[in-house]
Structures are given as structure tokens and as C-alpha cells.
Residue frames as qw, qx, qy, qz and C-alpha x, y, z in Angstrom:
[[0.067, 0.996, 0.014, 0.058, 97.87, -94.50, 104.69],
 [0.725, 0.312, -0.239, 0.566, 101.57, -93.61, 104.10],
 [0.490, -0.436, -0.289, 0.697, 103.72, -91.61, 106.44],
 [0.149, 0.040, 0.207, 0.966, 103.67, -88.71, 104.06],
 [0.298, -0.498, -0.563, -0.589, 99.88, -88.86, 103.71],
 [0.534, -0.589, -0.532, 0.292, 99.53, -89.05, 107.57],
 [0.357, -0.352, -0.120, 0.857, 101.68, -85.90, 107.95],
 [0.000, 0.225, 0.429, 0.875, 99.77, -84.14, 105.27],
 [0.402, -0.587, -0.635, -0.303, 96.49, -84.87, 106.90],
 [0.526, -0.540, -0.413, 0.510, 97.78, -83.74, 110.18],
 [0.225, -0.100, 0.096, 0.965, 99.07, -80.38, 108.74],
 [0.184, -0.387, -0.543, -0.723, 95.72, -79.84, 107.04],
 [0.493, -0.638, -0.592, -0.011, 93.87, -80.35, 110.26],
 [0.411, -0.383, -0.229, 0.795, 96.11, -77.93, 112.02],
 [0.059, 0.064, 0.284, 0.955, 95.16, -75.32, 109.38],
 [0.329, -0.509, -0.642, -0.469, 91.55, -76.05, 109.79],
 [0.510, -0.602, -0.530, 0.312, 91.62, -75.58, 113.52],
 [0.398, -0.067, -0.087, 0.911, 93.54, -72.25, 113.42],
 [0.123, -0.378, -0.268, -0.877, 90.65, -70.05, 112.32],
 [0.597, -0.577, -0.532, -0.167, 88.38, -71.43, 114.98],
 [0.619, -0.396, -0.333, 0.590, 90.94, -70.53, 117.67],
 [0.265, 0.104, 0.086, 0.955, 91.57, -67.02, 116.22],
 [0.303, -0.491, -0.373, -0.727, 87.92, -66.19, 116.34],
 [0.625, -0.517, -0.576, 0.099, 87.69, -67.20, 119.96],
 [0.004, -0.785, 0.096, -0.612, 87.72, -64.40, 122.46],
 [0.521, -0.609, 0.419, -0.426, 87.91, -66.10, 125.82],
 [0.132, -0.309, 0.936, -0.103, 89.20, -69.27, 127.46],
 [0.592, 0.241, 0.641, -0.425, 85.66, -70.60, 127.44],
 [0.661, 0.638, -0.068, -0.388, 85.34, -69.95, 123.65],
 [0.273, 0.566, -0.768, -0.123, 88.66, -71.66, 122.93],
 [0.343, -0.103, 0.903, -0.238, 87.66, -74.74, 125.00],
 [0.655, 0.440, 0.412, -0.455, 84.33, -74.85, 123.12],
 [0.518, 0.682, -0.391, -0.337, 86.16, -74.48, 119.71],
 [0.006, 0.464, -0.885, -0.030, 88.51, -77.38, 120.53],
 [0.447, 0.113, 0.845, -0.272, 85.78, -79.83, 121.47],
 [0.637, 0.586, 0.251, -0.433, 83.43, -78.89, 118.60],
 [0.465, 0.675, -0.509, -0.262, 86.21, -79.02, 115.94],
 [0.255, -0.351, 0.898, -0.076, 87.40, -82.28, 117.48],
 [0.651, 0.285, 0.645, -0.283, 84.25, -83.99, 116.45],
 [0.601, 0.732, -0.100, -0.305, 84.78, -82.81, 112.85],
 [0.251, 0.698, -0.668, -0.068, 88.26, -84.14, 112.81],
 [0.113, -0.170, 0.963, -0.176, 88.17, -87.39, 114.96],
 [0.560, -0.026, -0.419, -0.714, 85.21, -88.87, 113.03],
 [0.519, -0.151, -0.841, 0.003, 85.01, -91.93, 115.16],
 [0.096, -0.117, -0.623, 0.768, 84.11, -89.87, 118.21],
 [0.154, -0.662, -0.692, -0.242, 80.44, -89.31, 119.28],
 [0.345, -0.928, -0.140, -0.013, 81.35, -86.74, 122.01],
 [0.600, 0.322, -0.294, 0.671, 84.30, -84.72, 123.09],
 [0.423, -0.886, -0.158, -0.106, 85.07, -82.84, 126.26],
 [0.411, 0.541, -0.428, 0.596, 87.85, -81.13, 128.24],
 [0.715, -0.597, -0.345, 0.109, 88.75, -81.79, 131.88],
 [0.284, 0.650, -0.286, 0.644, 90.64, -79.44, 134.06],
 [0.682, -0.703, -0.035, -0.198, 91.71, -79.28, 137.74],
 [0.019, -0.648, 0.719, -0.251, 94.28, -80.68, 140.13],
 [0.427, 0.077, -0.901, 0.004, 95.02, -84.22, 141.21],
 [0.129, -0.289, -0.833, 0.453, 92.05, -85.42, 143.15],
 [0.201, 0.651, 0.410, -0.607, 89.81, -82.56, 142.14],
 [0.215, 0.005, 0.626, 0.750, 88.74, -82.34, 138.49],
 [0.407, 0.575, 0.415, -0.575, 85.95, -80.71, 136.60],
 [0.458, 0.383, 0.639, 0.485, 84.62, -81.01, 132.99],
 [0.037, -0.578, -0.108, 0.808, 84.88, -77.51, 131.67],
 [0.447, 0.411, -0.343, -0.716, 83.69, -78.04, 128.02],
 [0.424, 0.046, 0.904, 0.027, 81.64, -80.75, 126.54],
 [0.210, 0.040, -0.569, -0.794, 79.79, -81.32, 123.24],
 [0.615, -0.335, -0.533, -0.475, 76.92, -83.08, 124.97],
 [0.602, -0.595, 0.287, -0.448, 75.73, -84.31, 128.46],
 [0.979, 0.014, -0.201, 0.036, 77.19, -87.74, 127.89],
 [0.527, 0.440, -0.450, 0.571, 80.87, -86.67, 128.69],
 [0.295, -0.557, 0.357, -0.689, 79.62, -85.09, 131.87],
 [0.896, -0.275, 0.078, -0.339, 78.07, -88.41, 133.05],
 [0.890, 0.218, -0.298, 0.266, 81.12, -90.45, 131.96],
 [0.326, 0.533, -0.434, 0.649, 83.52, -88.08, 133.57],
 [0.540, -0.561, 0.248, -0.577, 81.46, -87.90, 136.82],
 [0.986, -0.125, -0.109, -0.026, 82.02, -91.71, 137.17],
 [0.735, 0.319, -0.321, 0.505, 85.78, -91.22, 136.86],
 [0.048, -0.609, 0.315, -0.726, 85.82, -88.43, 139.38],
 [0.798, -0.435, 0.065, -0.412, 83.84, -90.56, 141.75],
 [0.987, -0.040, -0.084, 0.130, 86.11, -93.55, 141.41],
 [0.296, -0.834, 0.371, 0.282, 89.40, -91.38, 141.17],
 [0.355, -0.327, 0.740, 0.469, 90.54, -93.28, 137.99],
 [0.652, 0.624, 0.420, -0.097, 89.72, -93.81, 134.27],
 [0.674, 0.355, 0.266, 0.590, 91.32, -92.91, 130.94],
 [0.082, 0.888, 0.125, 0.434, 90.63, -89.19, 131.35],
 [0.547, -0.822, 0.142, -0.066, 91.83, -88.91, 134.88],
 [0.827, -0.316, 0.313, 0.343, 94.92, -91.09, 134.36],
 [0.622, 0.547, 0.192, 0.526, 95.99, -89.45, 131.15],
 [0.022, -0.911, 0.091, -0.402, 96.29, -86.20, 132.95],
 [0.696, -0.672, 0.249, -0.040, 97.84, -87.60, 136.09],
 [0.850, -0.140, 0.387, 0.329, 100.27, -89.83, 134.23],
 [0.013, 0.736, -0.328, -0.592, 101.18, -87.17, 131.57],
 [0.230, -0.094, 0.881, 0.403, 100.32, -89.55, 128.69],
 [0.559, 0.152, -0.264, -0.771, 97.63, -90.68, 126.30],
 [0.388, 0.002, 0.904, -0.181, 95.27, -93.58, 126.63],
 [0.550, 0.134, -0.434, -0.701, 93.14, -95.37, 124.14],
 [0.618, -0.080, 0.670, -0.403, 90.66, -97.99, 125.37],
 [0.091, -0.055, -0.910, -0.400, 89.37, -101.10, 123.77],
 [0.446, -0.497, -0.572, -0.477, 85.96, -102.21, 124.71],
 [0.165, -0.553, 0.407, -0.708, 85.42, -100.51, 128.06],
 [0.845, -0.361, 0.066, -0.390, 83.40, -103.25, 129.86],
 [0.979, -0.016, -0.020, 0.202, 86.32, -105.65, 129.14],
 [0.346, 0.761, -0.338, 0.433, 89.17, -103.09, 129.69],
 [0.795, -0.237, -0.447, 0.334, 91.51, -104.57, 132.21],
 [0.356, 0.232, -0.276, 0.862, 93.09, -101.17, 133.15],
 [0.264, -0.102, 0.257, -0.924, 89.80, -99.60, 134.47],
 [0.163, -0.226, -0.949, -0.145, 87.39, -102.52, 135.16],
 [0.034, -0.567, -0.679, 0.465, 85.03, -100.82, 137.51],
 [0.152, 0.547, -0.006, -0.823, 84.83, -97.71, 135.51],
 [0.139, 0.161, -0.740, -0.638, 84.49, -99.39, 132.15],
 [0.102, -0.382, -0.917, -0.044, 81.54, -101.45, 133.18],
 [0.013, 0.649, 0.498, -0.574, 79.72, -98.51, 134.73],
 [0.065, 0.460, -0.271, -0.843, 80.40, -96.25, 131.79],
 [0.143, -0.026, -0.835, -0.530, 79.02, -98.68, 129.32],
 [0.124, -0.480, -0.861, 0.115, 75.94, -99.65, 131.43],
 [0.081, -0.676, -0.452, 0.576, 75.06, -96.04, 132.54],
 [0.137, 0.704, -0.121, -0.687, 76.00, -93.91, 129.42],
 [0.830, 0.511, 0.219, -0.052, 76.42, -96.34, 126.43],
 [0.220, 0.854, -0.470, -0.050, 80.06, -95.29, 125.97],
 [0.988, -0.048, 0.131, 0.071, 82.34, -98.14, 125.02],
 [0.761, 0.216, 0.014, 0.612, 85.51, -96.43, 123.90],
 [0.176, -0.963, -0.063, 0.192, 87.66, -93.54, 124.93],
 [0.686, 0.379, -0.039, 0.620, 90.63, -91.65, 123.70],
 [0.357, -0.921, -0.115, 0.108, 92.22, -89.27, 126.29],
 [0.613, 0.480, -0.130, 0.614, 95.09, -86.88, 126.01],
 [0.445, -0.582, -0.224, 0.643, 97.10, -84.71, 128.52],
 [0.270, 0.882, 0.166, 0.349, 97.01, -81.01, 127.59],
 [0.637, -0.224, -0.202, 0.709, 100.18, -79.17, 128.62],
 [0.016, -0.947, -0.249, -0.204, 99.29, -75.69, 129.75],
 [0.556, 0.282, -0.255, 0.740, 102.30, -73.48, 130.04],
 [0.051, 0.245, -0.304, 0.919, 102.52, -71.30, 133.19],
 [0.644, -0.369, -0.140, -0.655, 99.36, -72.79, 134.80],
 [0.194, -0.320, 0.827, -0.420, 99.05, -74.58, 138.05],
 [0.793, 0.152, 0.391, -0.442, 96.06, -76.52, 136.72],
 [0.200, -0.193, 0.884, 0.377, 96.27, -79.66, 134.66],
 [0.630, 0.398, 0.071, -0.663, 93.95, -80.50, 131.79],
 [0.363, -0.060, 0.894, 0.255, 93.01, -83.27, 129.38],
 [0.513, 0.290, -0.326, -0.739, 91.10, -83.64, 126.02],
 [0.401, 0.028, 0.906, -0.136, 88.78, -86.65, 125.73],
 [0.512, 0.143, -0.474, -0.702, 86.87, -88.31, 122.96],
 [0.496, 0.016, 0.774, -0.393, 84.03, -90.84, 123.54],
 [0.469, 0.144, -0.635, -0.598, 82.26, -93.40, 121.23],
 [0.797, -0.095, 0.321, -0.503, 79.39, -95.90, 121.64],
 [0.906, 0.312, -0.276, -0.071, 81.26, -98.46, 119.62],
 [0.811, -0.459, 0.268, 0.243, 83.93, -100.81, 121.06],
 [0.657, -0.170, 0.413, 0.608, 87.43, -100.30, 119.82],
 [0.404, 0.858, 0.310, -0.071, 86.30, -97.23, 117.92],
 [0.043, 0.954, -0.238, -0.179, 89.58, -95.29, 117.71],
 [0.921, 0.237, 0.051, 0.306, 92.60, -96.07, 115.50],
 [0.649, -0.188, 0.023, 0.737, 96.12, -94.75, 115.04],
 [0.174, 0.483, 0.318, 0.797, 94.94, -91.99, 112.82],
 [0.388, -0.820, -0.314, -0.280, 92.50, -90.78, 115.44],
 [0.708, -0.530, -0.135, 0.447, 95.35, -90.81, 117.99],
 [0.494, 0.099, 0.195, 0.842, 97.46, -88.64, 115.69],
 [0.040, -0.607, -0.365, -0.705, 94.66, -86.18, 115.09],
 [0.572, -0.758, -0.308, -0.056, 93.78, -85.99, 118.73],
 [0.666, -0.314, -0.033, 0.676, 97.39, -85.31, 119.66],
 [0.267, 0.347, 0.264, 0.860, 97.30, -82.39, 117.24],
 [0.317, -0.729, -0.355, -0.492, 94.12, -80.93, 118.83],
 [0.682, -0.653, -0.242, 0.224, 95.36, -81.32, 122.40],
 [0.599, -0.084, 0.067, 0.794, 98.67, -79.57, 121.38],
 [0.136, 0.411, 0.324, 0.841, 97.29, -76.79, 119.49],
 [0.419, -0.763, -0.372, -0.322, 94.52, -76.11, 121.99],
 [0.666, -0.584, -0.233, 0.401, 96.93, -76.05, 124.90],
 [0.459, 0.030, 0.126, 0.879, 99.16, -73.56, 123.09],
 [0.098, -0.584, -0.385, -0.708, 96.15, -71.37, 122.38],
 [0.583, -0.722, -0.368, -0.058, 95.03, -71.49, 125.97],
 [0.669, -0.395, -0.100, 0.621, 98.50, -70.65, 127.25],
 [0.305, 0.252, 0.254, 0.883, 98.95, -67.84, 124.83],
 [0.268, -0.691, -0.414, -0.528, 95.58, -66.41, 125.84],
 [0.685, -0.614, -0.311, 0.239, 96.42, -66.62, 129.48],
 [0.554, -0.253, 0.009, 0.793, 99.64, -64.63, 128.84],
 [0.173, 0.811, 0.114, -0.548, 97.78, -61.95, 126.82],
 [0.091, -0.391, 0.667, 0.628, 99.54, -63.18, 123.59],
 [0.795, 0.372, 0.018, -0.479, 98.11, -64.51, 120.49],
 [0.878, -0.027, 0.422, 0.222, 99.09, -67.80, 118.87],
 [0.662, 0.679, 0.059, 0.311, 100.39, -65.83, 115.84],
 [0.100, -0.904, 0.355, -0.217, 102.64, -63.79, 118.03],
 [0.763, -0.426, 0.486, 0.007, 103.94, -66.89, 119.67],
 [0.859, 0.339, 0.319, 0.213, 104.55, -68.49, 116.27],
 [0.429, 0.853, -0.103, 0.280, 106.47, -65.46, 114.94],
 [0.327, -0.809, 0.474, -0.117, 108.79, -65.27, 118.01],
 [0.782, -0.266, 0.554, 0.103, 109.65, -68.98, 117.69],
 [0.786, 0.550, 0.220, 0.178, 110.12, -68.89, 113.89],
 [0.096, 0.954, -0.281, 0.039, 112.96, -66.44, 114.31],
 [0.652, -0.457, 0.593, 0.119, 115.17, -69.32, 115.38],
 [0.342, 0.579, -0.591, -0.446, 117.34, -70.31, 112.34],
 [0.085, -0.130, 0.987, 0.042, 117.36, -74.01, 113.07],
 [0.446, 0.423, 0.663, -0.428, 113.63, -73.98, 113.07],
 [0.449, 0.682, -0.149, -0.558, 113.58, -72.39, 109.70],
 [0.143, 0.447, -0.846, -0.253, 115.85, -75.03, 108.31],
 [0.230, 0.094, 0.946, -0.207, 113.71, -77.84, 109.72],
 [0.511, 0.569, 0.343, -0.546, 110.53, -76.27, 108.33],
 [0.389, 0.619, -0.455, -0.508, 112.26, -76.21, 104.87],
 [0.001, -0.222, 0.970, 0.096, 113.04, -79.96, 105.14],
 [0.354, 0.342, 0.789, -0.367, 109.42, -80.85, 106.09],
 [0.472, 0.644, 0.100, -0.593, 107.97, -78.67, 103.38],
 [0.302, 0.527, -0.677, -0.416, 110.15, -80.32, 100.69],
 [0.055, -0.102, 0.992, -0.057, 109.61, -83.88, 101.93],
 [0.180, 0.404, 0.842, -0.308, 105.88, -83.73, 102.64],
 [0.029, 0.397, 0.525, 0.752, 104.69, -81.00, 100.15],
 [0.270, -0.745, -0.583, 0.183, 103.25, -78.88, 102.93],
 [0.129, 0.888, 0.071, 0.435, 103.15, -75.22, 103.54],
 [0.267, 0.425, -0.508, 0.700, 105.56, -73.12, 105.81],
 [0.497, -0.408, 0.286, -0.710, 102.80, -72.74, 108.44],
 [0.945, -0.112, -0.163, -0.261, 101.94, -76.38, 108.31],
 [0.710, 0.301, -0.499, 0.396, 105.54, -77.38, 108.75],
 [0.019, 0.433, -0.486, 0.759, 105.89, -75.15, 111.81],
 [0.718, -0.319, 0.117, -0.608, 102.74, -76.60, 113.35],
 [0.950, 0.004, -0.312, 0.012, 104.07, -80.12, 113.06],
 [0.490, 0.332, -0.527, 0.610, 107.23, -79.06, 114.91],
 [0.339, -0.436, 0.296, -0.780, 105.15, -77.65, 117.65],
 [0.897, -0.202, -0.182, -0.348, 103.24, -80.90, 118.14],
 [0.823, 0.132, -0.449, 0.322, 106.55, -82.81, 118.53],
 [0.201, 0.430, -0.432, 0.767, 107.95, -80.14, 120.92],
 [0.516, -0.434, 0.138, -0.725, 104.97, -80.09, 123.17],
 [0.926, -0.193, -0.026, -0.325, 104.49, -83.71, 123.58],
 [0.859, 0.079, -0.345, 0.370, 108.11, -84.72, 124.20],
 [0.457, -0.872, -0.071, 0.160, 108.89, -81.89, 126.49],
 [0.640, -0.090, 0.211, 0.733, 111.86, -80.81, 124.36],
 [0.048, 0.653, -0.070, -0.752, 112.68, -77.30, 123.13],
 [0.696, 0.665, 0.216, -0.164, 111.32, -76.63, 119.66],
 [0.204, 0.850, -0.462, -0.151, 114.83, -75.71, 118.60],
 [0.374, -0.372, 0.850, 0.009, 116.13, -79.14, 119.64],
 [0.698, 0.351, 0.614, -0.112, 113.45, -80.89, 117.70],
 [0.497, 0.838, -0.067, -0.216, 114.25, -78.69, 114.75],
 [0.042, -0.723, 0.673, 0.152, 117.89, -79.59, 114.87],
 [0.573, -0.061, 0.815, -0.050, 117.09, -83.27, 114.87],
 [0.653, 0.640, 0.368, -0.169, 114.89, -82.75, 111.74],
 [0.294, 0.877, -0.332, -0.185, 117.69, -80.83, 110.02],
 [0.245, -0.559, 0.790, 0.057, 120.17, -83.56, 110.85],
 [0.421, 0.025, 0.906, -0.030, 118.05, -86.65, 110.03],
 [0.265, 0.001, -0.568, -0.779, 115.32, -85.40, 107.63],
 [0.419, -0.376, -0.800, -0.209, 112.70, -87.01, 109.70],
 [0.316, -0.371, 0.303, -0.819, 110.17, -85.95, 112.40],
 [0.339, -0.167, -0.917, 0.130, 109.07, -88.48, 115.01],
 [0.497, -0.517, -0.067, -0.693, 105.71, -87.85, 116.65],
 [0.280, -0.401, 0.743, -0.457, 105.48, -89.30, 120.14],
 [0.361, -0.099, -0.918, -0.131, 104.46, -92.89, 120.80],
 [0.570, -0.297, 0.100, -0.760, 100.91, -93.13, 122.26],
 [0.127, -0.096, 0.949, -0.270, 99.61, -95.82, 124.57]]
């Protein structure tokens, strides 16, 4: 898949998620929408879930089945694992074959034996103005199930979901947030560059800028200025 095709797929996935979040009325509904839509987009995943809490005290607040609850319970008991560490380390983790994963040996063996899960893909969700931390997780019964494309799409979902939850907490809507940010001239220029290069819509170009902004902890206007100067948009490197 070329870079242009990857960006197009990412933008299309953003557009597909938006209606699900707009129809959601509560935080619980948004969480459920993110996990259910996640299974449609990250096709290698058998299950999806969202973890929320504070360091040392986490809870699975949305799950597409009972399997994530069992897997997460092992992580919470041990105090480590892809989900817990992605949240605490502010990063993303993709596992290989869990029973043979050197980063989480005790967890990986138990997860495979007790639940049948052999691969995980875990993202930190950045919730603005919230003292809780959260993560989005995908699970598969196959070893080495997730690839680079799955990482990109999972990054999309964690970013857009976090923005929706933060906007809901403030009493705003995602559309109101987008309109306020789009008033910045540099953002408009960057959107035009992305639209021309990748044959995507105005809304899709703005969504791509939001992904980069959220996961590099840089202001959206700064990201936009870089795009305007260089003509390229770099998504964050995942682990």
C-alpha cells in the first residue's frame, strides 16, 4: 500500500466513525461506539475494549465481549501488560506472540493459556481536562496478528474517540470543536495541501491533522505550519 493510499484509507475511516459518535448521547455510548466500530476497521481484531483509571487502579469500561475483561483482569492483577503500559508510558504497544513476548512474559503466558488471546494492540487515549487516563485495546487469537496498517487505524480511533469524549465532557460537540480550530488560517492552508496531494475532502484533511496533533502533543497550528512548509504530514512512530 502506498503512502497516498494509506492516508486515503485513514481519512475514509475517520469519516466512517464520525456518524457513530454523533449519534452517541453519553460517555458510555461513545465508548461503546469506539469499540464496536473498531472491530469493523481493525479487521485482524477479534475483540476490543477501553481501559480507564489512574496508575495502579484501572477498570475496563467498554468491551465487545467477555474476553477483554478476562485479559485485562490479568494485567490489573500483575500490574503490567500492553494495555497498562501503553497508558502509563504514554505510547502504543503491538505484541508478537504473547506466550513468547519478552516484554511481558508472565502476562503473555497467562493470557494465552486462560483466554486464548495471542496478540494485542494497545493505544493511550489522551483525554483533555480529565484527571483519568485511558487506553484503547485490540485482541486477537492469532500470533502476530496486527500489522502497520492496523496500527495506523487504531491510532485514528484512539485519537478521534478521545476528542469526542473530551468534547462531551466539556458540553461541546465534536463539530463545534472542529469549527473553532478550522478558523486558524495556517490550518486552512495545510488542509488545502493535503486535499490536493491525497485527493481527500476538507473534513478528511482536517481529521488527519488532528491525529498528528493529538499524538505528538503539539498544537494543531504548529502541525499545520509544518505541512504548509514541507507538503508532508508525518504520523507518529509506533512501538
